[in-house]
C-alpha positions as CSV (number, residue, x, y, z in Angstrom):
1,M,-6.7,11.1,18.9
2,R,-9.5,12.2,17.1
3,V,-9.3,11.1,13.4
4,G,-11.2,11.5,10.3
5,V,-11.7,9.8,7.2
6,I,-12.2,12.3,3.7
7,G,-13.7,10.3,1.1
8,G,-15.0,7.5,3.0
9,S,-17.3,5.7,0.6
10,G,-14.4,4.1,-1.4
11,Y,-13.1,0.6,-0.7
12,V,-9.7,2.1,0.8
13,G,-12.2,4.6,2.9
14,G,-14.3,1.5,4.2
15,E,-11.5,-0.4,5.4
16,L,-10.0,2.6,7.3
17,L,-13.6,2.9,9.0
18,R,-13.6,-1.0,9.7
19,L,-10.0,-0.5,11.3
20,S,-10.6,2.6,12.6
21,L,-13.8,1.6,14.7
22,S,-11.7,-0.9,16.5
23,H,-9.0,0.9,17.2
24,P,-8.4,1.2,21.0
25,E,-6.4,4.6,20.4
26,V,-8.9,6.1,17.9
27,E,-11.9,8.0,18.0
28,L,-13.9,8.1,14.6
29,T,-15.0,11.6,14.6
30,T,-15.9,12.4,11.0
31,V,-16.3,10.7,7.6
32,T,-16.9,12.9,4.4
33,S,-18.4,11.8,1.1
34,R,-19.9,14.6,-1.2
35,A,-22.3,12.0,-2.8
36,N,-23.6,10.0,0.3
37,A,-23.6,13.1,2.6
38,G,-26.5,12.7,5.4
39,E,-26.5,9.0,5.0
40,Y,-25.4,6.3,7.3
41,I,-22.3,4.8,6.8
42,F,-23.5,1.2,7.1
43,G,-25.8,2.0,4.1
44,V,-22.4,2.1,1.9
45,H,-20.5,-0.1,4.0
46,P,-22.9,-2.9,5.2
47,N,-20.3,-4.8,7.3
48,L,-20.1,-1.8,9.7
49,R,-24.0,-2.4,10.4
50,G,-24.2,-2.1,14.3
51,A,-20.6,-0.9,14.8
52,T,-21.6,2.7,14.2
53,Q,-24.2,5.2,14.1
54,L,-22.1,7.9,12.1
55,K,-23.4,9.3,8.8
56,F,-21.4,10.7,6.0
57,S,-20.8,14.5,6.1
58,P,-19.8,17.0,3.6
59,P,-16.0,17.9,3.3
60,D,-16.5,20.9,5.3
61,L,-13.1,22.3,6.2
62,S,-14.1,23.9,9.5
63,H,-16.0,21.0,10.6
64,I,-12.8,18.7,9.8
65,T,-10.6,21.1,11.9
66,E,-13.0,21.4,14.8
67,N,-13.1,17.8,15.4
68,C,-10.0,16.0,14.0
69,D,-6.3,16.1,15.1
70,L,-5.3,13.9,12.0
71,V,-7.3,12.6,8.9
72,F,-6.9,10.1,6.2
73,T,-7.1,11.4,2.5
74,A,-8.5,8.4,0.9
75,T,-9.9,10.5,-2.4
76,P,-8.9,9.5,-5.9
77,H,-5.5,10.2,-7.5
78,G,-5.3,14.3,-8.1
79,S,-7.9,15.0,-5.8
80,A,-5.9,15.6,-2.8
81,V,-3.1,17.5,-4.0
82,N,-5.1,20.8,-3.7
83,L,-6.9,19.7,-0.4
84,V,-3.9,18.6,1.7
85,P,-2.2,21.9,1.6
86,K,-5.3,23.3,3.4
87,L,-5.5,20.7,5.9
88,L,-1.9,21.2,6.9
89,E,-2.6,25.1,7.3
90,T,-5.1,24.3,9.9
91,G,-2.3,22.2,11.9
92,L,-3.9,19.1,11.1
93,R,-1.6,15.9,10.6
94,V,-2.3,13.9,7.3
95,I,-2.1,10.5,6.1
96,D,-2.7,10.4,2.5
97,M,-3.6,7.4,0.7
98,S,-3.2,8.6,-2.8
99,A,-0.4,9.1,-5.2
100,D,-0.5,12.8,-4.7
101,F,2.3,13.2,-2.7
102,R,4.7,9.8,-3.1
103,L,7.2,11.3,-5.5
104,K,9.9,13.5,-4.8
105,N,10.5,15.1,-8.0
106,P,7.8,17.3,-9.1
107,A,8.8,16.4,-13.0
108,D,7.9,12.7,-12.3
109,Y,4.1,13.7,-11.9
110,D,4.3,15.1,-15.4
111,R,5.9,11.9,-16.8
112,W,3.9,8.9,-15.0
113,Y,0.4,10.9,-14.2
114,G,0.1,13.4,-17.0
115,W,-0.6,16.5,-14.5
116,T,1.8,19.2,-13.3
117,H,2.0,19.2,-9.2
118,A,0.3,22.1,-7.7
119,H,2.2,21.9,-4.5
120,P,5.9,20.9,-5.1
121,E,7.0,22.7,-2.0
122,L,5.3,19.9,0.1
123,L,7.0,16.9,-1.7
124,S,10.2,17.0,0.4
125,D,8.2,17.1,3.6
126,A,5.8,14.2,2.8
127,V,7.2,11.0,4.0
128,Y,6.6,7.8,2.1
129,G,4.2,5.8,3.9
130,L,6.6,2.2,4.1
131,P,7.3,1.6,7.7
132,E,9.7,-1.1,6.9
133,L,11.8,1.5,5.2
134,H,10.9,5.2,6.8
135,R,9.7,4.2,10.4
136,Q,11.8,7.0,12.1
137,E,10.3,9.7,9.4
138,I,7.0,8.6,9.8
139,R,7.1,9.0,13.4
140,D,7.5,13.1,13.2
141,A,5.8,13.6,9.7
142,R,3.0,16.2,9.4
143,L,2.4,14.5,5.9
144,V,2.5,10.7,5.3
145,A,2.2,9.8,1.8
146,C,1.0,6.0,1.6
147,S,2.7,3.8,-0.6
148,G,0.8,2.2,-3.6
149,C,-0.4,-1.5,-3.5
150,M,1.9,-3.1,-6.1
151,A,4.6,-0.8,-5.3
152,T,4.5,-2.1,-1.7
153,A,4.7,-5.9,-2.6
154,T,7.5,-5.1,-5.2
155,I,9.7,-3.0,-3.2
156,L,9.6,-5.1,-0.1
157,G,10.2,-8.1,-2.0
158,L,13.3,-6.5,-3.6
159,A,14.5,-4.2,-0.8
160,P,16.9,-6.6,1.1
161,L,18.6,-8.1,-2.5
162,V,19.1,-4.5,-3.5
163,K,20.5,-3.3,-0.3
164,A,23.0,-6.2,-0.1
165,E,23.7,-5.6,-3.7
166,A,23.3,-9.1,-4.5
167,I,21.2,-8.7,-7.9
168,E,21.6,-7.0,-11.4
169,N,20.1,-3.6,-10.9
170,D,19.4,-3.3,-14.6
171,R,17.7,-6.7,-14.7
172,I,14.4,-6.8,-12.6
173,V,11.4,-8.0,-14.1
174,A,8.2,-7.9,-11.9
175,D,5.2,-9.7,-13.0
176,V,2.1,-8.4,-10.6
177,K,-1.5,-10.0,-10.2
178,I,-4.0,-8.2,-8.5
179,G,-7.6,-8.3,-7.6
180,S,-10.4,-6.3,-8.7
181,S,-10.9,-4.2,-5.8
182,G,-7.6,-2.5,-6.8
183,A,-9.6,-0.9,-9.6
184,G,-12.0,0.9,-6.9
185,R,-15.5,1.0,-6.3
186,K,-16.6,2.7,-9.6
187,P,-16.5,0.2,-12.1
188,T,-15.4,0.4,-15.7
189,I,-15.9,-1.7,-18.9
190,A,-12.8,-3.3,-18.0
191,S,-13.4,-3.9,-14.3
192,H,-16.9,-4.8,-14.9
193,H,-17.4,-8.2,-13.2
194,P,-18.9,-10.2,-16.6
195,E,-15.8,-8.8,-18.6
196,R,-13.1,-9.9,-15.8
197,F,-14.4,-12.9,-14.4
198,G,-12.5,-15.9,-15.8
199,G,-9.6,-14.4,-17.3
200,V,-6.0,-12.9,-16.7
201,R,-5.7,-9.6,-18.2
202,P,-2.2,-7.8,-18.8
203,Y,-2.7,-4.0,-18.9
204,K,-0.6,-0.8,-18.4
205,T,2.0,-3.5,-19.9
206,V,4.9,-0.9,-20.0
207,G,4.9,2.5,-17.8
208,H,2.8,1.6,-15.0
209,R,2.6,4.5,-12.4
210,H,4.0,2.4,-9.8
211,I,7.1,1.8,-11.4
212,A,8.0,5.5,-10.3
213,E,7.6,4.9,-6.6
214,T,9.3,1.5,-6.7
215,E,12.4,2.9,-8.3
216,Q,12.5,5.9,-6.3
217,E,12.5,4.0,-3.1
218,L,14.8,1.1,-4.2
219,N,17.4,3.8,-5.5
220,L,17.6,5.2,-2.0
221,L,19.1,1.6,-0.9
222,T,22.1,1.7,-3.3
223,N,24.1,3.8,-5.5
224,D,23.7,1.4,-8.5
225,P,20.8,2.8,-10.3
226,V,17.7,0.3,-10.4
227,T,15.4,-0.3,-13.1
228,V,12.4,-2.4,-12.6
229,S,10.5,-3.6,-15.9
230,F,7.0,-4.0,-14.4
231,T,3.6,-5.5,-16.1
232,P,0.3,-5.8,-13.9
233,H,-2.4,-8.5,-14.7
234,A,-5.9,-8.1,-13.7
235,V,-6.8,-11.6,-12.3
236,N,-10.1,-13.4,-11.0
237,M,-10.2,-12.4,-7.5
238,I,-11.4,-9.4,-5.3
239,R,-8.5,-8.8,-3.1
240,G,-5.2,-9.8,-3.1
241,I,-1.9,-9.0,-5.1
242,L,1.0,-11.5,-5.9
243,S,4.2,-9.7,-7.3
244,T,6.6,-12.2,-9.0
245,I,9.8,-10.9,-9.5
246,H,12.7,-12.1,-11.5
247,T,16.2,-11.0,-10.6
248,F,19.7,-12.2,-11.5
249,L,22.5,-12.7,-9.3
250,K,26.0,-10.9,-9.7
251,K,27.3,-13.8,-7.8
252,P,26.0,-17.3,-6.9
253,L,24.2,-17.6,-3.7
254,T,23.0,-20.2,-1.3
255,T,19.8,-20.6,-0.1
256,K,21.0,-19.9,3.4
257,E,23.0,-16.9,2.3
258,I,19.7,-15.4,0.6
259,W,17.8,-16.0,4.0
260,K,20.6,-14.2,5.8
261,V,20.0,-11.2,3.3
262,Y,16.4,-11.2,3.9
263,R,16.6,-11.8,7.7
264,S,19.1,-9.0,8.4
265,Q,16.6,-6.6,6.7
266,Y,13.5,-7.7,8.1
267,Q,14.2,-9.2,11.7
268,G,11.5,-7.9,14.0
269,E,9.4,-6.6,11.3
270,P,6.0,-7.1,12.8
271,F,4.1,-7.7,9.5
272,V,6.8,-9.3,7.5
273,R,6.4,-13.4,7.1
274,F,8.7,-15.8,5.4
275,V,7.0,-18.6,3.5
276,K,9.2,-21.0,1.9
277,F,7.5,-24.2,3.1
278,K,8.0,-28.0,1.8
279,K,4.5,-29.2,2.6
280,G,1.0,-28.7,1.5
281,P,-0.3,-26.3,-1.3
282,Y,0.7,-23.2,0.2
283,Q,4.6,-23.7,-0.2
284,L,5.3,-20.0,-1.4
285,P,3.3,-16.8,-0.6
286,D,-0.2,-16.7,-1.8
287,P,-2.8,-13.6,-1.5
288,K,-5.5,-16.0,-0.4
289,V,-3.4,-16.6,2.9
290,V,-3.1,-12.9,3.7
291,M,-6.4,-11.3,2.6
292,G,-8.0,-9.3,5.7
293,T,-4.6,-8.8,7.3
294,N,-1.6,-6.4,7.3
295,F,0.9,-9.1,6.7
296,I,3.3,-9.3,3.4
297,D,4.4,-12.8,3.0
298,I,7.7,-13.3,1.3
299,G,9.3,-16.3,-0.5
300,F,11.7,-17.3,-3.3
301,E,13.1,-20.0,-5.3
302,T,16.7,-20.1,-6.7
303,D,17.2,-21.0,-10.4
304,S,21.0,-22.2,-10.7
305,R,20.9,-22.7,-14.6
306,A,19.9,-19.1,-15.1
307,N,21.7,-17.8,-12.0
308,R,18.2,-16.4,-11.1
309,I,16.2,-15.6,-8.0
310,I,12.3,-15.5,-8.1
311,V,11.0,-13.5,-5.1
312,F,7.5,-13.9,-4.4
313,S,5.4,-11.5,-2.2
314,A,1.8,-11.6,-1.5
315,I,-0.5,-8.7,0.3
316,D,-4.0,-7.9,0.5
317,N,-4.1,-5.0,-1.5
318,L,-6.8,-3.0,0.8
319,M,-4.7,-3.8,4.0
320,K,-1.0,-3.9,3.4
321,G,-1.7,-2.2,0.4
322,A,-3.3,0.7,1.6
323,S,-5.5,1.0,4.8
324,G,-3.9,-1.4,6.7
325,Q,-0.6,0.4,6.2
326,G,-2.3,3.7,6.7
327,I,-2.9,2.4,10.5
328,Q,0.2,0.9,10.8
329,C,1.8,4.7,9.9
330,L,-0.7,6.1,12.4
331,N,0.3,3.8,15.2
332,I,4.0,5.0,14.6
333,I,2.9,8.4,14.9
334,L,0.9,7.9,18.2
335,G,3.8,5.7,19.6
336,V,1.9,2.8,20.1
337,D,2.7,-1.0,19.3
338,E,2.6,-1.0,15.4
339,K,0.0,-4.2,15.4
340,T,-2.3,-2.2,17.2
341,G,-5.8,-2.8,15.9
342,L,-4.1,-4.9,13.1
343,E,-3.8,-8.2,14.9
344,C,-6.2,-10.4,12.8
345,Q,-5.2,-13.4,11.4
346,G,-6.3,-14.6,8.0
347,F,-9.3,-17.0,7.2
348,H,-8.8,-20.4,6.0
349,P,-10.5,-21.6,4.2
350,M,-11.1,-18.5,2.0
């Protein structure tokens, strides 16, 4: 399949390029960037030196249409909303990496993002790009809206417990730690390295945007309304997310019964790994272990005193939280093994 990346100069775009260039079923034909048009891709993404001689091109619709069968849109939130309809009109299939088509209710964009959606008619057609929950819909989708990074870690950590009606759905608290690459390529005073280094900084402590898609997807699994309390923290790492999720059981469950809940949901999932080990430093999920991979590691501990399950889920925010997830969705569309182009293991030590 001839594939293009619109907005290829950012961190998510760069990972899409890295993965596409080594993908046996993909011909990377077009990479756009307004600011870097005419420059070699490896000038922005030095890790790709020697892998391609492609240059960034301006985002010209006719050029994209002539040279692509499917495009990834890796543009900032709010930028894809008017571009994607034009791409779809040409017959292209689109995998959007932004938040612009993730939410089904148009009013949620006013509430969570502060702008009115310009094309609400497309929201019902867009498929939420989380393969573990929407594999069949992704297969035939014209528009896939890839899930947010912190939402991915939190949804997948919670989905089995919510579906099994094992926990109190109005008492869920997610404490999420995320690396600096989650803030994107352009630094702000808050993401500037000297300000971030050595600290653990809570931000957007209530009302974070990823709550909207997290609750949307979990509420599809149950008739008992789900409310997620969610607070992210900027931490001193470049890549990675750890979501620590506090939940409270409706009735006591043994560790064996909890394992059965998780295995029944994720049996055979190629990128879900369970981590609850009794030896060594990595007894529970740790983002360091999944860096550069498309895995999500999920584990838990029980607190019988408080009738609580603490769920831990770890991902690389640029892989399973973004570009790796996008390539996994592409593989589903192509009808090939979902692991194609994604069968890399993490580094150790890192």
